[in-house]
N, C-alpha and C positions, 0 to 999 in steps of 0.2 A: 284147713289150717286149725290146729288146736289153739285154745284160748291163751295158754301160757306163751306159745310162740308168737301169737298175734300181739300180745301186750309187749313182749320183748322188742319186737320190731318197731312198735309204736313209740316206746320209750326211748329208743335210740334215735329215731327220726325227729322227735319233737322235744322242745323244752318241757320240763316237768309239768308245768301248769297245763299245757295243751294235752299232754298225755292223761292227766287227771280228768280233764273235761271229757275226753273222747273215749277213754277205756272204761269197760264195764267190769273189769276184773278187780281183784283186791289191790290195795296200795303197794307200791314198789318196795322191795326189800332194799336195805341200805347197800348191799353188795351190788345189786342191779344198778343203782344210781351211780356208784363209783365206776362201774363198767361204762355207763353213759359218759361220765366225766372223762375217762381215759380215751374215749373215742373222739373227743372234741379237738384235742391237740393244741389249738391256738385260741387264746383269750385276749381280749383288749382290756387292759387295766387303765383306769383314768383317775389321776389325782387332780382335783379341782377344788378351789376354795379361796379363802381370804389371801393366802400367800401368793396366789396367782396374780393378784392385782399389782403387787410390787416386785414380783419376780424374785422371791427369796425362797430359801429352803422351807418346806412345809412344816408349820407348827413348831419345829424343834428350837428355833431361837428363843421361845418362851422359857425354856429350861436353862437356868443360869449355868449349871454345871456342864451343859453341852454347848455353851456359847463359844468355846474355843474353836469349834469347827462349824457350828451352825450360823454364827454371826459374822463370818469372815468377809462376806460381801456387803455388810452393812457398815456405814460410816461410823466412826468411833463415838461421836457425841450422840448420834441417834441410837446406837446400840446400848448405851448406858443410861441416858437420861430419859426417863419416861417411856422406854421402849414398849413395855408390856401394855401400858395404857393406849399407846398409839396403835399397836397391833390389834388389840381387842376392838378398837374403834373402827377398824377397816370394814366392819359390817355396815357402817353408815355411808360407804361409797361403793360397795359391791354392786355392780350393775352390768352384767354380761348381756347387753341388749342384742347381740348378734348370735346368741345361743339358738341353734336350730337342731333340736333333738333328732328329727328325721334325717337330717344330713349326717349327723354323727353315726346313726345306725346304718345309713346307706354306705358310708365309707368303711364301716366295720365289715359289712357283707362283701364289698368290693375287695377288701384286703384279705379275705379268706378267714376272718375271725368267726368263731362259732359261739362265743359267749362274751359278755361284758361284765367287768367288775368295777363298780363305781363308788367313789368315796362319799357315801351319804353323810358321814361325819368323821372328821379327822381328830387328832388329839386336842386341837384348840377348842373343840366343843361346838363349832359353828355348824349348824345343820343345814344341808342343802335339800331338806324336805320339811314338810309342815308338821313338825312334832308339836303335840299339845302339851309337852312337859317342859318347854323352855321358850323364851322369847328370842333367844339367840339363834336366828334362822332367817332364811331368805324370804319367808312369807310374812315376817313381822314388819309393821310400818316403819321401824327404824332403818330398814334396809330399802334403798330406792328401788331395787328390783321387785319389791313386794307388789307393786302396782301392775307388773307385767303379767299377762295371762299364763306365762310359763314359769311363774315364780317358784312353783313346786318342781324344782329341777329334776329331782330323782324320779318323781312320778311320770313326768313327760318323757324322760329318757327311757325308763323301763317300758312304758307303753310302746314307744317307737321301736324298741328292740324286740319286743314280743311280736309286733306286727311283721317283723322280718325274720321271725323264728330263731332269734338269738337267745341263748341261755342268759339268765340273770344272776349276777353276783352282787350282793350288797356288802360293801366294805363298811365296817363300823368299828370305831375306836373304843376299846375297853376303858382306858382312862379318859377323863374329860377335864382338861386343865382350866376351863372356864367355870366349872361348877364348884360352889363353895364347900361342898362336902367331899371334894377331892383335893383341890388346892384352896385352902382358906383364903378368902378375899381374892380369888383367882390368881393367887401367887404374887399379887402386887404388894410391894413393900417388904418382901421377904426373899431370902435366897431359896431358889427352887431347884429340885432335880426332877427326874421323870416320875418319881413315885409319889404316892399320897403324902400330903404335907403334915400329917399328924400320926400319932400312934393309934392304930385302929383298935388295939386291945384296950387302950385307956379311954377311948371314946367310941364304944360300940354303937351308940345311938346314931352318931354321924355316919358311920360306915353302913349301918343298916339303911339309912335314908338313901345313900348313894347306890347301894345294891338294888333298892326298889326302883330308883331312877333308871339305872342301867337296864334292869329287867323290863320296865315299862317301855322304854324306847326301842329295845330290840323287838319286843312283841308287837308294837304298833307298826314297825316296818314290815314284819312278816305278815301280819294280818291285814294291813291297809295298803301295802305296796306289792303284794304278791300276785300270782305265785312266784316265789323266789327259789332259785335252784341252789344257790350257794350263799351261806352266811359266813362272811369273811371277817373274823374278829382279830384286829391288830392290837399290839401293845403287850408283847410277850412277857414283860416284867410284872404284869398284874396277875396274881395267882396266890394260892395258899402258901407257897414257899416264901413269899414276901409279905405274908399276913394281909393280903388283899384278895381274899377269896370272894369271888362274885357268884359262886355256885353255878358255874357255866353249864354243867351237866343238866341241872334242873331247868335252866332257861331254854336250853336246846330241846329237851324233852317236851316242854310246853309248846315250843315253836313247831315241833313235828306233829302236834295234834292238829295244827292248821295246815301244815305242809308235810305230809308223810314222805320220808325219803330225803328230806332236806340235808344237804351236804354241809357239815360244819367244819370250819377252818379256825380252830382256836389255836393261833400261832404259838408254838413253843409251850404247849400245855404242860401241866405239872408232871414231874417225872413219874409219879405214882400212876398217872394216866387218868383222864377224866372221860375217856370215850368220845372226845369231841375234837380230835385233830384227825379228821378223816383224810385230809390231804396235807402233806408236808410242803413247805414253801421256802426253799432256798432262795436267798435274795442276792441278786446281782452276780450270780455265778451258776455254772452248770456242774452238777456232781460228776466225779470222775468215772463212776461205774454205773452199770445198769441196776435198776431197782424195780421190783414188782409192786411195791407199795405205791399208792396213788400220790403223785407229787407234781408240782409245777414250779418252774424257775420264774421268779418275778424279776424282769430285766427291763430297764428303761430304753426307749428308742433313742433318747438323747443322753445328756450327761446328768439329768436330774429327774426327779419324780414330777414335781410341779413345773409350771411354765417359768422359763428364765429368758430374759430379753436377748442375751448374747450366748445362747446355748449352742452346742454342736450336736450333730445327729449322726448316728451310726450309718455306715454304708449299707445299701441293699445286700451286697455280698455277705457282710457280717451277719445281717439279720437272717438270711436264708441259711447260712451255715450254722448259726446258733439254733434255729428251729430244728434242723435235721439232727444236730447233735443231741438235743433234748429228746426228740422223739425216738431216736435209736436206743436211748437209755431208758425208755419207758415212761417219760414224763410229758407234761404239757408246758407250753411257753405262754406265760402271761406277760405280754409286751405292753409296757406302760407308755401312754401319751398324755402329756399335760396340756389341756386346752388353754388358749390365750385369755387374757382378762376380759376381752369383749365377747367371749363365748365361741370363737371360731377355733377350729383345729389348725395348728400351725402348718403352713404350706410345706415346709421340709418334711414334716411327719406324714402328711397326706401323700406326698410323692413316694415316700418309702413304703407306706402301707400298700399303695397301689402296685408298686413293683413286687412286693411280696405276694400280693393276690394274683398277679399275672403269672408268677412262677407256680403258684399252687393250682391255678387253672389247668396247667399242663401236667404237673407232677403230683397232684393231690392224692392220687390213688396210693402212692407210696407213703403217705403221711396220715391222712384221716382214717380212723377206725383200725389202725394197725397196732401191732404189739412188737416188742423187741424180738429180733431173730439173731442167733449166733452167726458170726462172731461180734455182733453189735457195732463196734467201731474198730477199724484197723487201718491205720494210716489215713489216707484221704477218703476212705470208703466208709459208708454207714449202711446198716442193714435193718430192714423191717419186714413184717409179715402181715398180710391181710387176713381177714376172717375166713376167706375162701381158701386159705392155704398158700396163696401165691406169695413168694418172697421177692423182696426188692433190694437192689443194691444201688446206692446213691453216691455218685462221684462228686466230691466237693472240690471244685476247680480252684486252684490258686490263681491269684491275680495275674492277668496277661499270659497265662500259659496257653500255648496253641498246640496242644497234644492231640494226636489222632490215634495213637496206639495206647491201649490201656492194659493194665495188668493188676492182679491182686494175688496176695499170698493164698496158698491152698489151706483148706480147713476141712475137717471131716464133714461139716455141714454143706460143703460145696463140692463134695466128691463126685456127684452125678450130674453136674451142670453140663449142658451141651450147647446152650446159646443164651444170649441176652437180648431182650426186646426193648428197644428204646421207646419210652413212653411218649415222647414228644412227636415222634414220626411214625412209630410202629415198625420201624426197620428191625429185622431179625439179624443179629450179629453172631455168627458161629464162634465158638470158643476153641482155642488150641492150648495145649499144655506145653510150656516152655521151661527149660532148665535155666535157673538164675544162679550163676556161680557165686555171686556176692552173698545171696541168702542161703546157698547150698541146699536148695530145694527147688521143686517145680512150682511155677506160678501159672495161673490162668490168664490168658491174654486174648484180646480181641481188638479189632480195628473199627474206627468210625469211618465209613465210606465218605467220599467227597460230597455226596448228596445229602448227608446227614449233618444238619446245622447244630452245632454245639451251643448249649445255653451259656450265658456269661458267668453264672454263679454255680450251678450244679445241674447234673443230669441224673434222672432216675431210670433204672432198667429193671424190667421184670425178669426174674431168673427162671429159665425154662430147663426142665430136666427130661 
């Protein structure tokens, strides 16, 4: 086996850090890392922080201009009188004593997830890691969880994930609403919007201090909590277009000296391009068409990003169908789960994660390490192709349909199909071509024999020619 091929196989099989330790070849090229990313298909995103304590929208209620939607679930007097002081004070009661990082990682593996994206810091500025550049963190004595041996939540979670060969994504907010050089006086006593609270051109010294703070925190994450596969920078309104240039390209270049091949997700980067939006991140929707650019749909398993006490959770059928739809169009699904205030994963979320994992145990060959295959999506059918050239057709079953005869519209890419092999049972199902008067064309049809048990959500078939 030549060295280039050996390294390619290693980099696909292992998270970046393991590949760096084991490989003797040169550092991976950025294109190779994006191919690794495209192979993963399913990531577990986790929003956890002060907002989880009280079950409200994450960070956003601090922005006055966003209060019309972000404070809807907060009582009127609480939402207006001293709200910001009360919110920032939640660090004094944050105490997730039932946080079990190894259990989180185990559930991720059981659910079929291949990487984890965790909120090391959200917009409110509260760090779930031991940053030396702020006291507003889980490891500071002002936070009761600081006495817990797991107080450095990000470190313990990342370590547990690496042990289980999960990729690592560090979510980090570009704005910091607690920092005086972003929002003066943390926005207390003034009307705030999501942007910096002063004119950066008129006060360049303040903005320079914040740029240094941002750079230092990002680099301490990459250097002290690595190896990290994905640096996930949120806060798309922060950039040169809004006179809030953080020199992201320079920060990422410096980070890649520590972690060559680091995937950068600078959400909604400047139109001129800063070379740091390796992955597009549509939020709470799946694009309508296939794209070859690396992308992931960020979608919540429930109705919210962070934990809510009276939340609803999407059905396993909806989650399976969403994953298949995303993969058929060339993307990854970053499925978000918000841990409970005490540090546990909500039971409804765990149940659905396990259902998703059970489906992937049987049908994962049609999902992992695949690429889009024409016709991509057609009606209730989705199509993918493995690296070995095997194409797959996935039937997305509607609720309660007890169909035994299946058909699909003909397409030039399906011209030579002779049979379908059911992944769950291995049954080979011969294809026949039948005229469909309604469509005024022939369709491919095949039957599920009585001995072939249909999955409740979707069934994958290998296309045989």
